[in-house]
ZAFIKOL-871897 format. One record per atom (N, C-alpha, C): chain; residue in one letter; x, y, z; atom name. Coordinates in Angstrom, 3 decimals. Example, Ala and Ser with C-alpha at 12.3 -4.5 7.8 and 13.67 -1.06 7.14 Angstrom:
<atoms>
<atom chain="A" res="a" xx="13.190" yy="-5.690" zz="7.800" atom="N"/>
<atom chain="A" res="a" xx="12.300" yy="-4.500" zz="7.800" atom="CA"/>
<atom chain="A" res="a" xx="13.200" yy="-3.300" zz="7.800" atom="C"/>
<atom chain="A" res="s" xx="12.850" yy="-2.250" zz="7.080" atom="N"/>
<atom chain="A" res="s" xx="13.670" yy="-1.060" zz="7.140" atom="CA"/>
<atom chain="A" res="s" xx="12.900" yy="0.030" zz="7.870" atom="C"/>
</atoms>
This chain:
<atoms>
<atom chain="A" res="m" xx="21.279" yy="34.209" zz="-36.576" atom="N"/>
<atom chain="A" res="m" xx="20.156" yy="33.318" zz="-36.399" atom="CA"/>
<atom chain="A" res="m" xx="20.481" yy="32.006" zz="-37.113" atom="C"/>
<atom chain="A" res="a" xx="20.109" yy="30.887" zz="-36.476" atom="N"/>
<atom chain="A" res="a" xx="20.408" yy="29.578" zz="-37.046" atom="CA"/>
<atom chain="A" res="a" xx="19.150" yy="28.731" zz="-37.085" atom="C"/>
<atom chain="A" res="l" xx="19.197" yy="27.719" zz="-37.902" atom="N"/>
<atom chain="A" res="l" xx="18.085" yy="26.774" zz="-37.987" atom="CA"/>
<atom chain="A" res="l" xx="18.383" yy="25.559" zz="-37.124" atom="C"/>
<atom chain="A" res="a" xx="17.340" yy="24.941" zz="-36.612" atom="N"/>
<atom chain="A" res="a" xx="17.504" yy="23.741" zz="-35.791" atom="CA"/>
<atom chain="A" res="a" xx="16.562" yy="22.666" zz="-36.287" atom="C"/>
<atom chain="A" res="v" xx="16.968" yy="21.446" zz="-36.132" atom="N"/>
<atom chain="A" res="v" xx="16.121" yy="20.321" zz="-36.512" atom="CA"/>
<atom chain="A" res="v" xx="15.120" yy="20.093" zz="-35.386" atom="C"/>
<atom chain="A" res="v" xx="13.865" yy="19.954" zz="-35.761" atom="N"/>
<atom chain="A" res="v" xx="12.803" yy="19.735" zz="-34.783" atom="CA"/>
<atom chain="A" res="v" xx="12.225" yy="18.345" zz="-35.014" atom="C"/>
<atom chain="A" res="r" xx="12.122" yy="17.601" zz="-33.937" atom="N"/>
<atom chain="A" res="r" xx="11.615" yy="16.235" zz="-34.042" atom="CA"/>
<atom chain="A" res="r" xx="10.190" yy="16.180" zz="-33.519" atom="C"/>
<atom chain="A" res="d" xx="9.332" yy="15.472" zz="-34.204" atom="N"/>
<atom chain="A" res="d" xx="7.944" yy="15.318" zz="-33.799" atom="CA"/>
<atom chain="A" res="d" xx="7.880" yy="14.346" zz="-32.624" atom="C"/>
<atom chain="A" res="l" xx="7.396" yy="14.810" zz="-31.484" atom="N"/>
<atom chain="A" res="l" xx="7.348" yy="13.964" zz="-30.289" atom="CA"/>
<atom chain="A" res="l" xx="6.215" yy="12.945" zz="-30.324" atom="C"/>
<atom chain="A" res="r" xx="5.268" yy="13.113" zz="-31.236" atom="N"/>
<atom chain="A" res="r" xx="4.165" yy="12.145" zz="-31.316" atom="CA"/>
<atom chain="A" res="r" xx="4.654" yy="10.744" zz="-31.668" atom="C"/>
<atom chain="A" res="d" xx="5.812" yy="10.668" zz="-32.328" atom="N"/>
<atom chain="A" res="d" xx="6.368" yy="9.362" zz="-32.677" atom="CA"/>
<atom chain="A" res="d" xx="6.920" yy="8.646" zz="-31.448" atom="C"/>
<atom chain="A" res="v" xx="7.374" yy="9.401" zz="-30.460" atom="N"/>
<atom chain="A" res="v" xx="8.042" yy="8.849" zz="-29.288" atom="CA"/>
<atom chain="A" res="v" xx="7.095" yy="8.696" zz="-28.103" atom="C"/>
<atom chain="A" res="r" xx="6.219" yy="9.644" zz="-27.930" atom="N"/>
<atom chain="A" res="r" xx="5.353" yy="9.685" zz="-26.752" atom="CA"/>
<atom chain="A" res="r" xx="3.963" yy="9.151" zz="-27.089" atom="C"/>
<atom chain="A" res="p" xx="3.424" yy="8.276" zz="-26.239" atom="N"/>
<atom chain="A" res="p" xx="2.071" yy="7.773" zz="-26.491" atom="CA"/>
<atom chain="A" res="p" xx="1.032" yy="8.872" zz="-26.242" atom="C"/>
<atom chain="A" res="p" xx="-0.155" yy="8.723" zz="-26.785" atom="N"/>
<atom chain="A" res="p" xx="-1.205" yy="9.723" zz="-26.549" atom="CA"/>
<atom chain="A" res="p" xx="-1.495" yy="9.866" zz="-25.051" atom="C"/>
<atom chain="A" res="a" xx="-1.915" yy="11.039" zz="-24.660" atom="N"/>
<atom chain="A" res="a" xx="-2.210" yy="11.305" zz="-23.248" atom="CA"/>
<atom chain="A" res="a" xx="-3.435" yy="10.516" zz="-22.808" atom="C"/>
<atom chain="A" res="t" xx="-3.399" yy="10.083" zz="-21.557" atom="N"/>
<atom chain="A" res="t" xx="-4.545" yy="9.381" zz="-20.985" atom="CA"/>
<atom chain="A" res="t" xx="-5.579" yy="10.412" zz="-20.533" atom="C"/>
<atom chain="A" res="a" xx="-6.761" yy="9.935" zz="-20.214" atom="N"/>
<atom chain="A" res="a" xx="-7.819" yy="10.829" zz="-19.732" atom="CA"/>
<atom chain="A" res="a" xx="-7.387" yy="11.518" zz="-18.437" atom="C"/>
<atom chain="A" res="e" xx="-6.696" yy="10.793" zz="-17.574" atom="N"/>
<atom chain="A" res="e" xx="-6.226" yy="11.371" zz="-16.307" atom="CA"/>
<atom chain="A" res="e" xx="-5.191" yy="12.465" zz="-16.552" atom="C"/>
<atom chain="A" res="e" xx="-4.271" yy="12.242" zz="-17.479" atom="N"/>
<atom chain="A" res="e" xx="-3.258" yy="13.249" zz="-17.799" atom="CA"/>
<atom chain="A" res="e" xx="-3.905" yy="14.507" zz="-18.376" atom="C"/>
<atom chain="A" res="l" xx="-4.898" yy="14.327" zz="-19.224" atom="N"/>
<atom chain="A" res="l" xx="-5.600" yy="15.473" zz="-19.798" atom="CA"/>
<atom chain="A" res="l" xx="-6.336" yy="16.260" zz="-18.719" atom="C"/>
<atom chain="A" res="e" xx="-6.944" yy="15.556" zz="-17.777" atom="N"/>
<atom chain="A" res="e" xx="-7.647" yy="16.211" zz="-16.679" atom="CA"/>
<atom chain="A" res="e" xx="-6.678" yy="17.006" zz="-15.805" atom="C"/>
<atom chain="A" res="q" xx="-5.521" yy="16.423" zz="-15.525" atom="N"/>
<atom chain="A" res="q" xx="-4.507" yy="17.122" zz="-14.723" atom="CA"/>
<atom chain="A" res="q" xx="-3.999" yy="18.361" zz="-15.445" atom="C"/>
<atom chain="A" res="f" xx="-3.797" yy="18.237" zz="-16.760" atom="N"/>
<atom chain="A" res="f" xx="-3.333" yy="19.374" zz="-17.548" atom="CA"/>
<atom chain="A" res="f" xx="-4.376" yy="20.487" zz="-17.542" atom="C"/>
<atom chain="A" res="e" xx="-5.629" yy="20.122" zz="-17.719" atom="N"/>
<atom chain="A" res="e" xx="-6.709" yy="21.109" zz="-17.714" atom="CA"/>
<atom chain="A" res="e" xx="-6.771" yy="21.841" zz="-16.372" atom="C"/>
<atom chain="A" res="t" xx="-6.627" yy="21.097" zz="-15.288" atom="N"/>
<atom chain="A" res="t" xx="-6.644" yy="21.696" zz="-13.953" atom="CA"/>
<atom chain="A" res="t" xx="-5.478" yy="22.661" zz="-13.780" atom="C"/>
<atom chain="A" res="d" xx="-4.298" yy="22.270" zz="-14.231" atom="N"/>
<atom chain="A" res="d" xx="-3.113" yy="23.136" zz="-14.124" atom="CA"/>
<atom chain="A" res="d" xx="-3.293" yy="24.425" zz="-14.927" atom="C"/>
<atom chain="A" res="v" xx="-3.813" yy="24.305" zz="-16.129" atom="N"/>
<atom chain="A" res="v" xx="-4.001" yy="25.490" zz="-16.980" atom="CA"/>
<atom chain="A" res="v" xx="-5.038" yy="26.423" zz="-16.366" atom="C"/>
<atom chain="A" res="l" xx="-6.136" yy="25.860" zz="-15.879" atom="N"/>
<atom chain="A" res="l" xx="-7.176" yy="26.670" zz="-15.272" atom="CA"/>
<atom chain="A" res="l" xx="-6.677" yy="27.352" zz="-14.003" atom="C"/>
<atom chain="A" res="s" xx="-5.878" yy="26.647" zz="-13.210" atom="N"/>
<atom chain="A" res="s" xx="-5.299" yy="27.237" zz="-11.995" atom="CA"/>
<atom chain="A" res="s" xx="-4.380" yy="28.404" zz="-12.347" atom="C"/>
<atom chain="A" res="g" xx="-3.578" yy="28.232" zz="-13.374" atom="N"/>
<atom chain="A" res="g" xx="-2.690" yy="29.305" zz="-13.819" atom="CA"/>
<atom chain="A" res="g" xx="-3.472" yy="30.513" zz="-14.307" atom="C"/>
<atom chain="A" res="f" xx="-4.568" yy="30.260" zz="-14.997" atom="N"/>
<atom chain="A" res="f" xx="-5.432" yy="31.334" zz="-15.490" atom="CA"/>
<atom chain="A" res="f" xx="-6.000" yy="32.135" zz="-14.318" atom="C"/>
<atom chain="A" res="v" xx="-6.520" yy="31.418" zz="-13.319" atom="N"/>
<atom chain="A" res="v" xx="-7.103" yy="32.077" zz="-12.150" atom="CA"/>
<atom chain="A" res="v" xx="-6.041" yy="32.869" zz="-11.394" atom="C"/>
<atom chain="A" res="l" xx="-4.866" yy="32.291" zz="-11.206" atom="N"/>
<atom chain="A" res="l" xx="-3.780" yy="32.998" zz="-10.518" atom="CA"/>
<atom chain="A" res="l" xx="-3.371" yy="34.266" zz="-11.262" atom="C"/>
<atom chain="A" res="a" xx="-3.268" yy="34.178" zz="-12.570" atom="N"/>
<atom chain="A" res="a" xx="-2.874" yy="35.340" zz="-13.370" atom="CA"/>
<atom chain="A" res="a" xx="-3.914" yy="36.444" zz="-13.271" atom="C"/>
<atom chain="A" res="r" xx="-5.187" yy="36.078" zz="-13.336" atom="N"/>
<atom chain="A" res="r" xx="-6.261" yy="37.073" zz="-13.241" atom="CA"/>
<atom chain="A" res="r" xx="-6.280" yy="37.703" zz="-11.848" atom="C"/>
<atom chain="A" res="a" xx="-6.085" yy="36.875" zz="-10.812" atom="N"/>
<atom chain="A" res="a" xx="-6.090" yy="37.393" zz="-9.445" atom="CA"/>
<atom chain="A" res="a" xx="-4.900" yy="38.327" zz="-9.212" atom="C"/>
<atom chain="A" res="s" xx="-3.732" yy="37.965" zz="-9.730" atom="N"/>
<atom chain="A" res="s" xx="-2.556" yy="38.817" zz="-9.538" atom="CA"/>
<atom chain="A" res="s" xx="-2.670" yy="40.116" zz="-10.324" atom="C"/>
<atom chain="A" res="a" xx="-3.521" yy="40.138" zz="-11.343" atom="N"/>
<atom chain="A" res="a" xx="-3.751" yy="41.369" zz="-12.099" atom="CA"/>
<atom chain="A" res="a" xx="-4.728" yy="42.290" zz="-11.366" atom="C"/>
<atom chain="A" res="g" xx="-5.282" yy="41.798" zz="-10.242" atom="N"/>
<atom chain="A" res="g" xx="-6.154" yy="42.635" zz="-9.432" atom="CA"/>
<atom chain="A" res="g" xx="-7.621" yy="42.552" zz="-9.779" atom="C"/>
<atom chain="A" res="l" xx="-8.023" yy="41.562" zz="-10.535" atom="N"/>
<atom chain="A" res="l" xx="-9.440" yy="41.434" zz="-10.879" atom="CA"/>
<atom chain="A" res="l" xx="-10.233" yy="40.898" zz="-9.694" atom="C"/>
<atom chain="A" res="a" xx="-11.465" yy="41.282" zz="-9.620" atom="N"/>
<atom chain="A" res="a" xx="-12.334" yy="40.856" zz="-8.524" atom="CA"/>
<atom chain="A" res="a" xx="-12.689" yy="39.385" zz="-8.663" atom="C"/>
<atom chain="A" res="d" xx="-12.993" yy="38.762" zz="-7.527" atom="N"/>
<atom chain="A" res="d" xx="-13.354" yy="37.343" zz="-7.521" atom="CA"/>
<atom chain="A" res="d" xx="-14.539" yy="37.059" zz="-8.432" atom="C"/>
<atom chain="A" res="g" xx="-15.520" yy="37.937" zz="-8.431" atom="N"/>
<atom chain="A" res="g" xx="-16.705" yy="37.738" zz="-9.274" atom="CA"/>
<atom chain="A" res="g" xx="-16.363" yy="37.732" zz="-10.752" atom="C"/>
<atom chain="A" res="t" xx="-15.445" yy="38.585" zz="-11.145" atom="N"/>
<atom chain="A" res="t" xx="-15.012" yy="38.639" zz="-12.548" atom="CA"/>
<atom chain="A" res="t" xx="-14.302" yy="37.346" zz="-12.928" atom="C"/>
<atom chain="A" res="i" xx="-13.420" yy="36.904" zz="-12.062" atom="N"/>
<atom chain="A" res="i" xx="-12.683" yy="35.662" zz="-12.324" atom="CA"/>
<atom chain="A" res="i" xx="-13.648" yy="34.490" zz="-12.388" atom="C"/>
<atom chain="A" res="r" xx="-14.603" yy="34.445" zz="-11.453" atom="N"/>
<atom chain="A" res="r" xx="-15.594" yy="33.366" zz="-11.428" atom="CA"/>
<atom chain="A" res="r" xx="-16.387" yy="33.335" zz="-12.733" atom="C"/>
<atom chain="A" res="g" xx="-16.748" yy="34.510" zz="-13.220" atom="N"/>
<atom chain="A" res="g" xx="-17.485" yy="34.595" zz="-14.496" atom="CA"/>
<atom chain="A" res="g" xx="-16.645" yy="34.119" zz="-15.670" atom="C"/>
<atom chain="A" res="d" xx="-15.373" yy="34.518" zz="-15.688" atom="N"/>
<atom chain="A" res="d" xx="-14.480" yy="34.077" zz="-16.764" atom="CA"/>
<atom chain="A" res="d" xx="-14.286" yy="32.568" zz="-16.749" atom="C"/>
<atom chain="A" res="v" xx="-14.099" yy="32.015" zz="-15.564" atom="N"/>
<atom chain="A" res="v" xx="-13.917" yy="30.567" zz="-15.449" atom="CA"/>
<atom chain="A" res="v" xx="-15.183" yy="29.838" zz="-15.868" atom="C"/>
<atom chain="A" res="g" xx="-16.332" yy="30.390" zz="-15.515" atom="N"/>
<atom chain="A" res="g" xx="-17.601" yy="29.794" zz="-15.923" atom="CA"/>
<atom chain="A" res="g" xx="-17.732" yy="29.710" zz="-17.441" atom="C"/>
<atom chain="A" res="h" xx="-17.247" yy="30.733" zz="-18.133" atom="N"/>
<atom chain="A" res="h" xx="-17.299" yy="30.716" zz="-19.604" atom="CA"/>
<atom chain="A" res="h" xx="-16.364" yy="29.658" zz="-20.171" atom="C"/>
<atom chain="A" res="l" xx="-15.223" yy="29.446" zz="-19.508" atom="N"/>
<atom chain="A" res="l" xx="-14.271" yy="28.455" zz="-19.992" atom="CA"/>
<atom chain="A" res="l" xx="-14.775" yy="27.030" zz="-19.792" atom="C"/>
<atom chain="A" res="e" xx="-15.462" yy="26.820" zz="-18.678" atom="N"/>
<atom chain="A" res="e" xx="-15.949" yy="25.467" zz="-18.390" atom="CA"/>
<atom chain="A" res="e" xx="-17.101" yy="25.147" zz="-19.291" atom="C"/>
</atoms>
């Protein structure tokens, strides 16, 4: 096992815009729904879970 130098990206990358945050939120929520659906959960269960997240 070895150690690696980690650089803070906040110094290089500007803060995310509102649009970027919205796109990220949509992507994460879509992934959540896909994962729940592939696990075989019913649509109503997924809808309820998403409602709690929103």
